N, CA, C and O atoms as a CHARMM CRD file, in Angstrom:
* protein
*
  328
    1    1 ARG  N     -8.99500  12.97700  21.81800 PROA 1      0.00000
    2    1 ARG  CA    -9.15200  12.94600  23.19500 PROA 1      0.00000
    3    1 ARG  C     -8.08800  13.77900  23.96300 PROA 1      0.00000
    4    1 ARG  O     -7.83200  13.60000  25.15300 PROA 1      0.00000
    5    2 GLY  N     -7.51900  14.66700  23.20400 PROA 2      0.00000
    6    2 GLY  CA    -6.58900  15.56100  23.81300 PROA 2      0.00000
    7    2 GLY  C     -5.14400  15.08200  24.06900 PROA 2      0.00000
    8    2 GLY  O     -4.38400  15.71500  24.80200 PROA 2      0.00000
    9    3 LYS  N     -4.77900  13.89500  23.41300 PROA 3      0.00000
   10    3 LYS  CA    -3.41700  13.43200  23.61800 PROA 3      0.00000
   11    3 LYS  C     -2.64100  13.56700  22.29500 PROA 3      0.00000
   12    3 LYS  O     -3.17400  13.37000  21.20300 PROA 3      0.00000
   13    4 LEU  N     -1.39100  13.90300  22.45100 PROA 4      0.00000
   14    4 LEU  CA    -0.50400  13.94600  21.31400 PROA 4      0.00000
   15    4 LEU  C      0.06300  12.60200  21.08500 PROA 4      0.00000
   16    4 LEU  O      0.82400  12.11600  21.92100 PROA 4      0.00000
   17    5 LEU  N     -0.26000  11.96800  20.00100 PROA 5      0.00000
   18    5 LEU  CA     0.22300  10.62800  19.82700 PROA 5      0.00000
   19    5 LEU  C      1.45700  10.48700  18.94400 PROA 5      0.00000
   20    5 LEU  O      2.20200   9.51100  19.03500 PROA 5      0.00000
   21    6 ALA  N      1.66000  11.52400  18.05400 PROA 6      0.00000
   22    6 ALA  CA     2.82500  11.53000  17.22700 PROA 6      0.00000
   23    6 ALA  C      3.10500  12.97900  16.70000 PROA 6      0.00000
   24    6 ALA  O      2.19300  13.80000  16.59800 PROA 6      0.00000
   25    7 ASP  N      4.31500  13.23900  16.39300 PROA 7      0.00000
   26    7 ASP  CA     4.64800  14.54900  15.90400 PROA 7      0.00000
   27    7 ASP  C      5.72100  14.40700  14.81500 PROA 7      0.00000
   28    7 ASP  O      6.59300  13.54300  14.90800 PROA 7      0.00000
   29    8 GLY  N      5.65500  15.22100  13.83200 PROA 8      0.00000
   30    8 GLY  CA     6.63300  15.11100  12.74000 PROA 8      0.00000
   31    8 GLY  C      6.08000  15.66200  11.42500 PROA 8      0.00000
   32    8 GLY  O      4.91800  16.05800  11.34200 PROA 8      0.00000
   33    9 SER  N      6.93700  15.68100  10.40200 PROA 9      0.00000
   34    9 SER  CA     6.46100  16.10300   9.14500 PROA 9      0.00000
   35    9 SER  C      5.54900  15.00200   8.48600 PROA 9      0.00000
   36    9 SER  O      5.56600  13.84600   8.91000 PROA 9      0.00000
   37   10 VAL  N      4.79800  15.37300   7.50000 PROA 10     0.00000
   38   10 VAL  CA     3.93000  14.35700   6.86900 PROA 10     0.00000
   39   10 VAL  C      4.71900  13.19900   6.34400 PROA 10     0.00000
   40   10 VAL  O      4.32100  12.06300   6.60000 PROA 10     0.00000
   41   11 PRO  N      5.83300  13.39000   5.61300 PROA 11     0.00000
   42   11 PRO  CA     6.62800  12.22400   5.13600 PROA 11     0.00000
   43   11 PRO  C      7.10400  11.32200   6.34800 PROA 11     0.00000
   44   11 PRO  O      7.07600  10.09400   6.27200 PROA 11     0.00000
   45   12 GLN  N      7.51600  11.96500   7.40900 PROA 12     0.00000
   46   12 GLN  CA     8.00600  11.20100   8.54100 PROA 12     0.00000
   47   12 GLN  C      6.86700  10.37900   9.18100 PROA 12     0.00000
   48   12 GLN  O      7.04800   9.20700   9.51200 PROA 12     0.00000
   49   13 LEU  N      5.66500  11.03000   9.35300 PROA 13     0.00000
   50   13 LEU  CA     4.53700  10.27200   9.91400 PROA 13     0.00000
   51   13 LEU  C      4.13500   9.10600   9.04000 PROA 13     0.00000
   52   13 LEU  O      3.83900   8.02100   9.54000 PROA 13     0.00000
   53   14 LEU  N      4.12200   9.32000   7.75600 PROA 14     0.00000
   54   14 LEU  CA     3.78100   8.24600   6.80400 PROA 14     0.00000
   55   14 LEU  C      4.77600   7.13600   6.92700 PROA 14     0.00000
   56   14 LEU  O      4.39200   5.96800   6.98300 PROA 14     0.00000
   57   15 ALA  N      6.01200   7.45500   6.96900 PROA 15     0.00000
   58   15 ALA  CA     7.09600   6.42400   6.99500 PROA 15     0.00000
   59   15 ALA  C      7.02800   5.65500   8.37000 PROA 15     0.00000
   60   15 ALA  O      7.21900   4.43900   8.38700 PROA 15     0.00000
   61   16 ASP  N      6.75900   6.35500   9.51600 PROA 16     0.00000
   62   16 ASP  CA     6.76900   5.80300  10.81400 PROA 16     0.00000
   63   16 ASP  C      5.50000   4.99300  11.15000 PROA 16     0.00000
   64   16 ASP  O      5.56000   3.96000  11.81700 PROA 16     0.00000
   65   17 HSD  N      4.37500   5.48700  10.67300 PROA 17     0.00000
   66   17 HSD  CA     3.09300   4.94800  11.15700 PROA 17     0.00000
   67   17 HSD  C      2.07800   4.56300  10.05400 PROA 17     0.00000
   68   17 HSD  O      0.98600   4.08000  10.35400 PROA 17     0.00000
   69   18 GLY  N      2.44300   4.77800   8.81100 PROA 18     0.00000
   70   18 GLY  CA     1.49900   4.57900   7.73000 PROA 18     0.00000
   71   18 GLY  C      1.27200   3.14900   7.28400 PROA 18     0.00000
   72   18 GLY  O      0.24800   2.83400   6.67800 PROA 18     0.00000
   73   19 GLY  N      2.24000   2.27600   7.59000 PROA 19     0.00000
   74   19 GLY  CA     2.11200   0.93700   7.12900 PROA 19     0.00000
   75   19 GLY  C      2.71700   0.73800   5.76100 PROA 19     0.00000
   76   19 GLY  O      3.25800   1.69200   5.20100 PROA 19     0.00000
   77   20 PRO  N      2.65500  -0.44800   5.19500 PROA 20     0.00000
   78   20 PRO  CA     3.23300  -0.76700   3.90500 PROA 20     0.00000
   79   20 PRO  C      2.41100  -0.20700   2.78600 PROA 20     0.00000
   80   20 PRO  O      1.23100   0.09800   2.95800 PROA 20     0.00000
   81   21 SER  N      3.03800  -0.06900   1.62400 PROA 21     0.00000
   82   21 SER  CA     2.33700   0.26700   0.40900 PROA 21     0.00000
   83   21 SER  C      1.57400  -1.00200  -0.04800 PROA 21     0.00000
   84   21 SER  O      1.86700  -2.08600   0.45500 PROA 21     0.00000
   85   22 VAL  N      0.64900  -0.90100  -0.94500 PROA 22     0.00000
   86   22 VAL  CA    -0.05700  -1.98700  -1.58700 PROA 22     0.00000
   87   22 VAL  C      0.09100  -1.89400  -3.05600 PROA 22     0.00000
   88   22 VAL  O     -0.20900  -0.86100  -3.65400 PROA 22     0.00000
   89   23 VAL  N      0.56600  -2.99600  -3.67900 PROA 23     0.00000
   90   23 VAL  CA     0.69900  -3.07500  -5.12600 PROA 23     0.00000
   91   23 VAL  C     -0.54300  -3.90000  -5.58400 PROA 23     0.00000
   92   23 VAL  O     -0.77600  -5.00400  -5.09300 PROA 23     0.00000
   93   24 GLU  N     -1.33400  -3.33200  -6.54000 PROA 24     0.00000
   94   24 GLU  CA    -2.44800  -4.03400  -7.10800 PROA 24     0.00000
   95   24 GLU  C     -2.17500  -4.37700  -8.51900 PROA 24     0.00000
   96   24 GLU  O     -1.85800  -3.48900  -9.31000 PROA 24     0.00000
   97   25 VAL  N     -2.28500  -5.66400  -8.89600 PROA 25     0.00000
   98   25 VAL  CA    -1.87000  -6.09900 -10.23200 PROA 25     0.00000
   99   25 VAL  C     -3.11100  -6.81700 -10.76500 PROA 25     0.00000
  100   25 VAL  O     -3.77600  -7.56800 -10.05200 PROA 25     0.00000
  101   26 ILE  N     -3.40400  -6.55300 -12.07500 PROA 26     0.00000
  102   26 ILE  CA    -4.40100  -7.24600 -12.82900 PROA 26     0.00000
  103   26 ILE  C     -3.61700  -8.02100 -13.97200 PROA 26     0.00000
  104   26 ILE  O     -2.80100  -7.45900 -14.70300 PROA 26     0.00000
  105   27 ARG  N     -3.92800  -9.30100 -14.05100 PROA 27     0.00000
  106   27 ARG  CA    -3.23300 -10.11800 -15.12200 PROA 27     0.00000
  107   27 ARG  C     -4.22100 -10.68100 -16.07200 PROA 27     0.00000
  108   27 ARG  O     -5.39600 -10.84800 -15.74600 PROA 27     0.00000
  109   28 THR  N     -3.74800 -10.98000 -17.26100 PROA 28     0.00000
  110   28 THR  CA    -4.59700 -11.57200 -18.27000 PROA 28     0.00000
  111   28 THR  C     -4.94900 -13.00300 -17.76900 PROA 28     0.00000
  112   28 THR  O     -4.12900 -13.68100 -17.14900 PROA 28     0.00000
  113   29 GLY  N     -6.17100 -13.41900 -18.05700 PROA 29     0.00000
  114   29 GLY  CA    -6.59800 -14.73900 -17.68000 PROA 29     0.00000
  115   29 GLY  C     -6.91600 -14.85600 -16.13000 PROA 29     0.00000
  116   29 GLY  O     -7.08100 -15.95400 -15.60000 PROA 29     0.00000
  117   30 MET  N     -6.98700 -13.76000 -15.49400 PROA 30     0.00000
  118   30 MET  CA    -7.28000 -13.76600 -14.06700 PROA 30     0.00000
  119   30 MET  C     -8.46700 -12.90400 -13.70000 PROA 30     0.00000
  120   30 MET  O     -8.56100 -11.77000 -14.17100 PROA 30     0.00000
  121   31 THR  N     -9.35100 -13.38100 -12.90000 PROA 31     0.00000
  122   31 THR  CA   -10.40900 -12.49900 -12.44400 PROA 31     0.00000
  123   31 THR  C    -10.08000 -11.87500 -11.11100 PROA 31     0.00000
  124   31 THR  O     -9.61900 -12.57000 -10.20600 PROA 31     0.00000
  125   32 GLY  N    -10.29400 -10.62900 -10.97000 PROA 32     0.00000
  126   32 GLY  CA    -9.95600  -9.95400  -9.74000 PROA 32     0.00000
  127   32 GLY  C     -8.57300  -9.31400  -9.79500 PROA 32     0.00000
  128   32 GLY  O     -7.86900  -9.33000 -10.80500 PROA 32     0.00000
  129   33 THR  N     -8.23900  -8.75500  -8.64600 PROA 33     0.00000
  130   33 THR  CA    -6.98200  -8.06800  -8.53100 PROA 33     0.00000
  131   33 THR  C     -6.08200  -8.75300  -7.47200 PROA 33     0.00000
  132   33 THR  O     -6.51900  -9.11400  -6.37900 PROA 33     0.00000
  133   34 GLN  N     -4.84500  -8.90300  -7.85400 PROA 34     0.00000
  134   34 GLN  CA    -3.81700  -9.47100  -6.86500 PROA 34     0.00000
  135   34 GLN  C     -3.34000  -8.26900  -6.06500 PROA 34     0.00000
  136   34 GLN  O     -2.90400  -7.27900  -6.65300 PROA 34     0.00000
  137   35 ARG  N     -3.41100  -8.32900  -4.72300 PROA 35     0.00000
  138   35 ARG  CA    -2.95200  -7.28500  -3.85900 PROA 35     0.00000
  139   35 ARG  C     -1.69400  -7.81200  -3.04200 PROA 35     0.00000
  140   35 ARG  O     -1.72900  -8.87400  -2.42100 PROA 35     0.00000
  141   36 ILE  N     -0.61600  -7.01100  -3.09100 PROA 36     0.00000
  142   36 ILE  CA     0.67700  -7.43100  -2.45300 PROA 36     0.00000
  143   36 ILE  C      1.09600  -6.27700  -1.59700 PROA 36     0.00000
  144   36 ILE  O      1.33500  -5.17600  -2.09400 PROA 36     0.00000
  145   37 GLU  N      1.19300  -6.53200  -0.23900 PROA 37     0.00000
  146   37 GLU  CA     1.76300  -5.45200   0.63900 PROA 37     0.00000
  147   37 GLU  C      3.24000  -5.46900   0.54000 PROA 37     0.00000
  148   37 GLU  O      3.85500  -6.53500   0.50800 PROA 37     0.00000
  149   38 SER  N      3.84900  -4.26800   0.49000 PROA 38     0.00000
  150   38 SER  CA     5.26600  -4.17400   0.29400 PROA 38     0.00000
  151   38 SER  C      5.85800  -2.94900   0.93500 PROA 38     0.00000
  152   38 SER  O      5.22700  -1.89200   0.95300 PROA 38     0.00000
  153   39 THR  N      7.04400  -3.06600   1.45700 PROA 39     0.00000
  154   39 THR  CA     7.77300  -1.86900   1.92600 PROA 39     0.00000
  155   39 THR  C      8.67000  -1.28900   0.76900 PROA 39     0.00000
  156   39 THR  O      9.25400  -0.21700   0.92400 PROA 39     0.00000
  157   40 ASP  N      8.76000  -1.96800  -0.31500 PROA 40     0.00000
  158   40 ASP  CA     9.46800  -1.49900  -1.49100 PROA 40     0.00000
  159   40 ASP  C      8.58000  -1.79800  -2.71400 PROA 40     0.00000
  160   40 ASP  O      8.83000  -2.76700  -3.43200 PROA 40     0.00000
  161   41 PRO  N      7.55000  -0.97600  -2.95200 PROA 41     0.00000
  162   41 PRO  CA     6.55300  -1.35500  -4.00300 PROA 41     0.00000
  163   41 PRO  C      7.13500  -1.28700  -5.39200 PROA 41     0.00000
  164   41 PRO  O      6.66400  -2.03300  -6.25000 PROA 41     0.00000
  165   42 VAL  N      8.12200  -0.45400  -5.69300 PROA 42     0.00000
  166   42 VAL  CA     8.67900  -0.43800  -7.04400 PROA 42     0.00000
  167   42 VAL  C      9.44000  -1.71900  -7.32000 PROA 42     0.00000
  168   42 VAL  O      9.31300  -2.28400  -8.40700 PROA 42     0.00000
  169   43 ARG  N     10.18700  -2.16700  -6.41200 PROA 43     0.00000
  170   43 ARG  CA    10.89000  -3.48800  -6.57100 PROA 43     0.00000
  171   43 ARG  C      9.92000  -4.62500  -6.71800 PROA 43     0.00000
  172   43 ARG  O     10.10000  -5.50800  -7.55700 PROA 43     0.00000
  173   44 THR  N      8.86400  -4.60500  -5.88100 PROA 44     0.00000
  174   44 THR  CA     7.84400  -5.63700  -5.91700 PROA 44     0.00000
  175   44 THR  C      7.20000  -5.66600  -7.27700 PROA 44     0.00000
  176   44 THR  O      7.03900  -6.74300  -7.85200 PROA 44     0.00000
  177   45 LEU  N      6.82100  -4.50600  -7.82000 PROA 45     0.00000
  178   45 LEU  CA     6.22400  -4.41300  -9.14600 PROA 45     0.00000
  179   45 LEU  C      7.15800  -4.90300 -10.23900 PROA 45     0.00000
  180   45 LEU  O      6.73700  -5.57600 -11.18000 PROA 45     0.00000
  181   46 ALA  N      8.42400  -4.55900 -10.10300 PROA 46     0.00000
  182   46 ALA  CA     9.40700  -4.97300 -11.11900 PROA 46     0.00000
  183   46 ALA  C      9.53800  -6.55200 -11.02600 PROA 46     0.00000
  184   46 ALA  O      9.68300  -7.20600 -12.05800 PROA 46     0.00000
  185   47 THR  N      9.49200  -7.10400  -9.89000 PROA 47     0.00000
  186   47 THR  CA     9.64800  -8.56800  -9.68400 PROA 47     0.00000
  187   47 THR  C      8.44000  -9.24800 -10.27000 PROA 47     0.00000
  188   47 THR  O      8.56500 -10.27500 -10.93500 PROA 47     0.00000
  189   48 VAL  N      7.23700  -8.67600 -10.02700 PROA 48     0.00000
  190   48 VAL  CA     5.97100  -9.27100 -10.59400 PROA 48     0.00000
  191   48 VAL  C      5.98800  -9.19600 -12.08700 PROA 48     0.00000
  192   48 VAL  O      5.65800 -10.16100 -12.77600 PROA 48     0.00000
  193   49 ALA  N      6.39200  -7.99200 -12.61300 PROA 49     0.00000
  194   49 ALA  CA     6.43800  -7.85700 -14.12100 PROA 49     0.00000
  195   49 ALA  C      7.43100  -8.85100 -14.74600 PROA 49     0.00000
  196   49 ALA  O      7.16900  -9.45300 -15.78700 PROA 49     0.00000
  197   50 ALA  N      8.58300  -8.99800 -14.06700 PROA 50     0.00000
  198   50 ALA  CA     9.59900  -9.88900 -14.60000 PROA 50     0.00000
  199   50 ALA  C      9.19200 -11.36400 -14.58100 PROA 50     0.00000
  200   50 ALA  O      9.72700 -12.17500 -15.33600 PROA 50     0.00000
  201   51 SER  N      8.25200 -11.69200 -13.72200 PROA 51     0.00000
  202   51 SER  CA     7.76600 -13.08800 -13.64600 PROA 51     0.00000
  203   51 SER  C      6.70200 -13.41300 -14.57500 PROA 51     0.00000
  204   51 SER  O      6.16900 -14.52200 -14.55600 PROA 51     0.00000
  205   52 ASP  N      6.34200 -12.43200 -15.44700 PROA 52     0.00000
  206   52 ASP  CA     5.29500 -12.69900 -16.47300 PROA 52     0.00000
  207   52 ASP  C      5.71200 -13.86300 -17.34900 PROA 52     0.00000
  208   52 ASP  O      6.89700 -14.02300 -17.64200 PROA 52     0.00000
  209   53 GLY  N      4.81700 -14.62600 -17.74600 PROA 53     0.00000
  210   53 GLY  CA     5.13300 -15.73600 -18.64100 PROA 53     0.00000
  211   53 GLY  C      3.86600 -16.48000 -18.96500 PROA 53     0.00000
  212   53 GLY  O      2.85000 -16.37300 -18.27700 PROA 53     0.00000
  213   54 GLY  N      3.95700 -17.21200 -19.99800 PROA 54     0.00000
  214   54 GLY  CA     2.80400 -18.04300 -20.41300 PROA 54     0.00000
  215   54 GLY  C      1.59400 -17.22300 -20.70400 PROA 54     0.00000
  216   54 GLY  O      1.67500 -16.20600 -21.39300 PROA 54     0.00000
  217   55 SER  N      0.47600 -17.64600 -20.19300 PROA 55     0.00000
  218   55 SER  CA    -0.75200 -17.00800 -20.49300 PROA 55     0.00000
  219   55 SER  C     -1.10800 -15.90200 -19.46700 PROA 55     0.00000
  220   55 SER  O     -2.17200 -15.29300 -19.58500 PROA 55     0.00000
  221   56 SER  N     -0.29700 -15.64900 -18.53100 PROA 56     0.00000
  222   56 SER  CA    -0.61100 -14.68900 -17.45400 PROA 56     0.00000
  223   56 SER  C      0.38300 -13.53700 -17.49600 PROA 56     0.00000
  224   56 SER  O      1.52700 -13.66200 -17.05700 PROA 56     0.00000
  225   57 ARG  N     -0.08800 -12.39100 -18.04600 PROA 57     0.00000
  226   57 ARG  CA     0.76700 -11.24000 -18.14000 PROA 57     0.00000
  227   57 ARG  C      0.11200 -10.05700 -17.42800 PROA 57     0.00000
  228   57 ARG  O     -1.11300  -9.93700 -17.44300 PROA 57     0.00000
  229   58 VAL  N      0.90800  -9.18000 -16.80300 PROA 58     0.00000
  230   58 VAL  CA     0.38600  -7.98200 -16.22700 PROA 58     0.00000
  231   58 VAL  C     -0.14700  -7.02600 -17.20400 PROA 58     0.00000
  232   58 VAL  O      0.57900  -6.59000 -18.09700 PROA 58     0.00000
  233   59 VAL  N     -1.42800  -6.65900 -17.08100 PROA 59     0.00000
  234   59 VAL  CA    -2.00900  -5.67500 -17.97400 PROA 59     0.00000
  235   59 VAL  C     -2.30400  -4.32900 -17.27400 PROA 59     0.00000
  236   59 VAL  O     -2.52300  -3.30900 -17.92800 PROA 59     0.00000
  237   60 SER  N     -2.30400  -4.35900 -15.95000 PROA 60     0.00000
  238   60 SER  CA    -2.49800  -3.13200 -15.22900 PROA 60     0.00000
  239   60 SER  C     -1.85900  -3.22400 -13.77600 PROA 60     0.00000
  240   60 SER  O     -1.87500  -4.29300 -13.16600 PROA 60     0.00000
  241   61 ALA  N     -1.34000  -2.16400 -13.28400 PROA 61     0.00000
  242   61 ALA  CA    -0.76400  -2.17400 -11.94200 PROA 61     0.00000
  243   61 ALA  C     -0.90300  -0.82100 -11.31300 PROA 61     0.00000
  244   61 ALA  O     -0.81400   0.19800 -11.99800 PROA 61     0.00000
  245   62 ARG  N     -1.11900  -0.79300 -10.01800 PROA 62     0.00000
  246   62 ARG  CA    -1.24900   0.49700  -9.31100 PROA 62     0.00000
  247   62 ARG  C     -0.51100   0.30800  -7.97300 PROA 62     0.00000
  248   62 ARG  O     -0.48300  -0.78500  -7.40900 PROA 62     0.00000
  249   63 ILE  N      0.07100   1.38500  -7.49900 PROA 63     0.00000
  250   63 ILE  CA     0.74600   1.38200  -6.20400 PROA 63     0.00000
  251   63 ILE  C      0.00000   2.36000  -5.31300 PROA 63     0.00000
  252   63 ILE  O     -0.17100   3.52000  -5.68700 PROA 63     0.00000
  253   64 HSD  N     -0.45100   1.91700  -4.13500 PROA 64     0.00000
  254   64 HSD  CA    -1.13300   2.75000  -3.20100 PROA 64     0.00000
  255   64 HSD  C     -0.26600   2.86800  -1.96200 PROA 64     0.00000
  256   64 HSD  O     -0.08400   1.89900  -1.22500 PROA 64     0.00000
  257   65 GLY  N      0.26600   4.05600  -1.73500 PROA 65     0.00000
  258   65 GLY  CA     1.11200   4.29400  -0.59100 PROA 65     0.00000
  259   65 GLY  C      0.22600   4.62300   0.64800 PROA 65     0.00000
  260   65 GLY  O     -0.98400   4.81200   0.52300 PROA 65     0.00000
  261   66 PRO  N      0.85000   4.68500   1.81600 PROA 66     0.00000
  262   66 PRO  CA     0.13600   5.03000   3.05700 PROA 66     0.00000
  263   66 PRO  C     -0.33200   6.40300   2.97300 PROA 66     0.00000
  264   66 PRO  O      0.24100   7.22800   2.26100 PROA 66     0.00000
  265   67 THR  N     -1.43900   6.69900   3.73400 PROA 67     0.00000
  266   67 THR  CA    -2.05900   7.95700   3.74500 PROA 67     0.00000
  267   67 THR  C     -2.13600   8.49700   5.19300 PROA 67     0.00000
  268   67 THR  O     -1.86700   7.76200   6.14300 PROA 67     0.00000
  269   68 LEU  N     -2.50200   9.77600   5.35100 PROA 68     0.00000
  270   68 LEU  CA    -2.69300  10.26800   6.73800 PROA 68     0.00000
  271   68 LEU  C     -3.84400   9.54500   7.44700 PROA 68     0.00000
  272   68 LEU  O     -3.84600   9.40200   8.66900 PROA 68     0.00000
  273   69 GLU  N     -4.79400   9.10800   6.67600 PROA 69     0.00000
  274   69 GLU  CA    -5.90100   8.37200   7.29700 PROA 69     0.00000
  275   69 GLU  C     -5.33000   7.03400   7.86800 PROA 69     0.00000
  276   69 GLU  O     -5.69100   6.63900   8.97700 PROA 69     0.00000
  277   70 SER  N     -4.44400   6.34500   7.10800 PROA 70     0.00000
  278   70 SER  CA    -3.89900   5.11600   7.64600 PROA 70     0.00000
  279   70 SER  C     -2.99300   5.38300   8.89000 PROA 70     0.00000
  280   70 SER  O     -2.93200   4.54600   9.79100 PROA 70     0.00000
  281   71 VAL  N     -2.31600   6.50600   8.93500 PROA 71     0.00000
  282   71 VAL  CA    -1.58900   6.94200  10.12000 PROA 71     0.00000
  283   71 VAL  C     -2.48500   7.11500  11.28600 PROA 71     0.00000
  284   71 VAL  O     -2.20700   6.61500  12.37500 PROA 71     0.00000
  285   72 PHE  N     -3.61400   7.85000  11.06800 PROA 72     0.00000
  286   72 PHE  CA    -4.61000   8.05700  12.11300 PROA 72     0.00000
  287   72 PHE  C     -5.16000   6.71700  12.67100 PROA 72     0.00000
  288   72 PHE  O     -5.24300   6.53100  13.88500 PROA 72     0.00000
  289   73 LEU  N     -5.53400   5.78700  11.75300 PROA 73     0.00000
  290   73 LEU  CA    -6.05800   4.56700  12.12300 PROA 73     0.00000
  291   73 LEU  C     -5.01600   3.71900  12.99400 PROA 73     0.00000
  292   73 LEU  O     -5.34100   3.08500  13.99700 PROA 73     0.00000
  293   74 HSD  N     -3.81000   3.79000  12.50900 PROA 74     0.00000
  294   74 HSD  CA    -2.78000   2.99200  13.19900 PROA 74     0.00000
  295   74 HSD  C     -2.54000   3.58100  14.64700 PROA 74     0.00000
  296   74 HSD  O     -2.36300   2.83400  15.60900 PROA 74     0.00000
  297   75 LEU  N     -2.54200   4.85700  14.74500 PROA 75     0.00000
  298   75 LEU  CA    -2.22600   5.48900  16.06700 PROA 75     0.00000
  299   75 LEU  C     -3.41100   5.38700  17.03800 PROA 75     0.00000
  300   75 LEU  O     -3.22600   5.18700  18.23900 PROA 75     0.00000
  301   76 THR  N     -4.64200   5.52800  16.49200 PROA 76     0.00000
  302   76 THR  CA    -5.80100   5.58800  17.42000 PROA 76     0.00000
  303   76 THR  C     -6.67300   4.32700  17.48600 PROA 76     0.00000
  304   76 THR  O     -7.45800   4.12400  18.41300 PROA 76     0.00000
  305   77 GLY  N     -6.48500   3.45500  16.40700 PROA 77     0.00000
  306   77 GLY  CA    -7.33300   2.25400  16.34700 PROA 77     0.00000
  307   77 GLY  C     -8.75200   2.61800  16.03500 PROA 77     0.00000
  308   77 GLY  O     -9.63300   1.77500  16.20200 PROA 77     0.00000
  309   78 ARG  N     -9.03300   3.82700  15.58800 PROA 78     0.00000
  310   78 ARG  CA   -10.37700   4.26400  15.24800 PROA 78     0.00000
  311   78 ARG  C    -10.44800   4.81800  13.86400 PROA 78     0.00000
  312   78 ARG  O     -9.45100   5.33300  13.35800 PROA 78     0.00000
  313   79 SER  N    -11.59200   4.73200  13.22900 PROA 79     0.00000
  314   79 SER  CA   -11.78400   5.37000  11.93100 PROA 79     0.00000
  315   79 SER  C    -12.10700   6.81900  12.14800 PROA 79     0.00000
  316   79 SER  O    -12.38000   7.21600  13.28100 PROA 79     0.00000
  317   80 LEU  N    -12.08900   7.61100  11.13600 PROA 80     0.00000
  318   80 LEU  CA   -12.38200   9.05600  11.26600 PROA 80     0.00000
  319   80 LEU  C    -13.80000   9.26700  11.62900 PROA 80     0.00000
  320   80 LEU  O    -14.09700  10.35900  12.11300 PROA 80     0.00000
  321   81 ARG  N    -14.70900   8.37400  11.46200 PROA 81     0.00000
  322   81 ARG  CA   -16.09900   8.54400  11.71800 PROA 81     0.00000
  323   81 ARG  C    -16.56300   7.87800  13.09800 PROA 81     0.00000
  324   81 ARG  O    -17.72500   7.99100  13.48900 PROA 81     0.00000
  325   82 ASP  N    -15.66100   7.23300  13.75500 PROA 82     0.00000
  326   82 ASP  CA   -15.98600   6.60900  15.06300 PROA 82     0.00000
  327   82 ASP  C    -16.28000   7.66300  16.07400 PROA 82     0.00000
  328   82 ASP  O    -16.57200   7.34800  17.22700 PROA 82     0.00000
């Protein structure tokens, strides 16, 4: 709509407006994926892995960082197709 909402490098826009990263974990004996929002996903993943025990162990993990699409959604409140 012709308004400049933010300016900066891609890393700066992601840091300022992208929101938290998401850590997705799949454990043994669990159906579905555990999703954890985090501002420090590596530490979160290390904590989750260290808490393994008993019959529930991490078998897969992924970290999803913020994207330019999440920056756009945060700044405009609209999806790219709206």
